[in-house]
N, C-alpha and C positions, 0 to 999 in steps of 0.2 A: 543620522539619527540617533542621537544617542541615547536616550530617554526611556529604552527597556531594559538596559546595563541594570543590573541590580547586583552589590555589595551582596554575597550566601551568606545567611544569618543575621542579618543587620537591618535589611532593607532599607540600605543609606541606597539612594538613588545617582545616576551619571550626574545630575546635576548638580547634587550634592559632593559628590567627589570632587567634582571639579574646585565646587566652592574653596574645598578643604585644600588640595593639593594649589590654587591661588593664594590662598592664605600662608600656607608655609612657603612658598617660594618667595613672596612679600615679605612674610616679617619672620622668618628662620633664616634664610637663605639670602636675604636681601637682594636681589636681584633686579637689574633696571625694570623699569614699566616695558620696554621696547620688550626686553627678554620672557618678561614673564607672559607678556600677550602671547611672544612667539610660541613658547612653549605651551600654552591651553591651548592655543590652536589644534599644536601637534596632539594633545593627547585627546582633544576632540575629535581629531580625524583617526587613532587608533580604536579608539572607542565606534566609533563608526564604523572601522573595517569589523572587529568582533562581534557587533551585533550584524553588520552583513552576512559574516560568516557563519551564525548561527551562535554563535555565543552567549548567552544569555546572562553568564556571573560572573564578578570579575573576578573568581575565582577558578576559573580557566584560561585565565592567559599565560603562556606559556612560550619560552622560550622560538618553538616554530609559528605562531602568533607572529609574534614580535618580527620573525623573521620573515614572515611573508607578507605583511604589513610596508617593511623597509621594501622587500620587492616591488611589490605595488607602485609604491613612489619610484625604484626605478623605470618600471615601464614607464610609468607618465611623464617621465622625462625630467623629473626635478635635479637638481644641479646638485654635483656634489659635498658642495657647502651646505646645501638644505639638506640633504642625507646625513651629514656629517652630526650637525643640528638635531636632527631628530633620534638619531641613534643616542647621542648626549641627554637627552630631555626627557628618552625612554626608562634607560637607565635610573636617571632619576624619581620616575614615576614608579618604575617597579620597587625601588629600593624604601620609598615613602611608605607605599601600598604593604610591601613587605611588614616594614615598623609598624605599622597599626593592626597586622595581624589580618590585612584583606585576601592577602598572597601567602600559602605554608612555604616556598620559597622563592626566590628572585631571582627570576628568569634574567632579567639584565644585565646578570653578570657573566651570562653565558656567549653575550652578545661580541663579536667582533669588533676590533674600532674602525668606524670609515674615517677614511683621509679625504681630507677637503685639498684640492687645488689650491696653491697659494698664492694668487694675483699680485706681481709685484704693482705697488701704489702710486698713482702720478704724483709730482712733486713738480717744483718749483726748481729753476737753479742759482742760483746764489745772486745773480745779475735781476733775474724776474725778481726774487723777492724784493731787492734793493730798490728797484723799479715803483713795487706796489705800494712798499712802506713809504716811500717819499713823494707821494702822492701831494701835493697844494690842497687845500682848499679854504674855505669862507672863513673857517677859522669861529661859526658859532658850536655849540652845544652838541648839537648831532656830530658835526664834522670831528670836533677834538672824541666826542664818546668813541666813535666811528675808528680813528686813528688810534687810540689806546687798545680799542678791541684787536684790530690788526696785531700792534705791537706784541701784546702778551700771546696772545696765540703762537705767534711766530716766537718769541723769544723762548716761550715753557714750554709748547708742546701738549699743554693740557687740552683735554677732551670738551667739549660745546657746552656739556653738562656743567662737568664743573665749575667752567670761566662762570656763567650763569648763575652759580651755586657762591660765587663768591661773595665775602660784605667786605666793608669798609677796613675791618682790622685783619683780614686777613695781608694784610698787606702790611712789610716791616720795609720800611723807605731805608735803614738804618741798613740792614742786613741782604737788600736790596733780594727779598724770598717773596713767595708767596706761599701761603697754607692751603691746601687742599686738600679736599674731603671728595677721594676718589670712590671708586667700585665696592661695594661690601663695606660701605662706612671705612674705608681705610685712610686716614692721614698721614699727608706727604708732605715733605718742603722743597720748593722748588725755586732754583734760584733765577734772576732773571738782569739782564744787562741797563745801562743808561738808558738808551735811548725808550726804553720801555717804562722804565721811572719815568721821565720827561713827559712820556703821553700821557701816561697816570696820574702825575702834578696837575698839568694842564688841565686834565679834566676832571680831576676832583677840585681843582681852586676854579676853572672861568666855565666849566661846563656843569657837573651836577648840581652845583650850589642852584641853581636857575632852574631845574626838574624837579626839585623836591617840593611834596606833598603833605599834608598831613597822613599821615599812614604810612610813610615812603618806607621807613625801615632801615636797616643797615645796608640794602643792597647796593656793592660798590657798581655794578652796571645797571644803568635808568630805561626804559620807556619815555617815550616822552608824556606821557602822561604819569608816571611818577613811580613805578611799580617796578620791579625785579624786571629785567631783562629778560625774556624768551627765546629759546633755541631758534625758531624759527628768522625772528627778528637777525639775531644773529646771522644767521646762514645768510640771508639776504643782504647785511651789510658786507659777506664775504665776496659774495658771486659779482656785488658792485663794485667795491673795489677791485676786483683781479679784471672786471671788464674794461673797467674804465683803464687799465695801467694796457687794454689788449692782450694781455698773458694767459695762461694755459687756465681755463674754468674748474675750479674744485670747490668744494663746499672747506667748511671749516675743518675737517678731520684731513683734509691735503693737507691743510699748514703744519698738522700736524705728525706727518708724515713728511713735511720736510723741514721742520724742525728737526728730527732724528736724523731723516741723513744728512742735513749739513752737520750735526754735531758731530757726527761718524766721520764725514769729510775730512773735520778739522783737526780729528784727532782723536776722540774720545773712545774709552772702551765702552764695550758692550751693556756691563755691569750697571756703568754711572747712565748710560743713554736709558736702562733700564728703569733704574730706582727715580730718572727723570720721568717717564711715560705712566708710572703706577703699572708696569705690567707686575703681572702674580709670576710670569712663567718668562727663563729669557729666551724661549723659544718664538715667542712671539714678538721683541725684541730682532731675533735674528733675521727677518723679513729683510730690514732694511741693510744690512749688509750686502742682500743679492742688490738692491737697490745701486746703493755706490758702486757694486762691480760693474753692474750691466752700463752705468755713467763712466766708466774705466772703460772696457769694451770696447766703446764708441767714440771716445776720445782718440783709444789707441789704433782703429780703424781709420780714424780720419788723419791720424798725427803720422802715423810710423810707416815709414818708405817700404815694409815688407811683409805689409798685416796682411 
């Protein structure tokens, strides 16, 4: 319950604070809807903690209260990844409040960095990927679309949200590249190979025209009713194709991990993979080196006589 927290001197309620913070996250920081929902949930929890510990104004929020809230989260069994996200959220929130004059100082600056453990993502090996992409189908519009989706996800490593946002004009067939709008509205160009080009051509020539309806618009990938495909449909496509191939089950993000891992195994450098994936930090891309090393260790243990 956050309703009794107010901003001293303005009369702003907790609900008003949350509304303004959500607008800041969406319009100024341009965060994804998923991240916005998570951050609003985190701040709601923080304000509830303040109220439960007899803080009746936002101006009393200090680093001790932040640490106490995070300590309660730890005691409740929250994962290290969740605690890291909530620490990051607290910093964003206190900085926002300080800029608006609701806090005399920014207590988030005094918080330590909560490091999350980074688990190795599940990936397909190259034989599995080849088997999934080689699946036969009836050649109807749905099959052509689904084949093109799988080829593009594996060829480019784009996020599912980026795939759904692609328009027909984002495909440069001469240069075999995609124009992708990534996180933070950052545009990047991603190359793809001939198999993906052939799959896209088949979908755009023999599949997509049959699903076009009035008001369809420029979307590259369509749903059966002619609208832009949604993320849930793409996830179902990926799961269905992997199950048909009796392969490791994963979602579209698993194909993103797979594409990055196979690029590194093929000799690509980290900076190139970082640029392809649209990672803001090289540290995010480095997890794929761990995947490749683990696979190398497995192969070594299986093959070397003195492993």
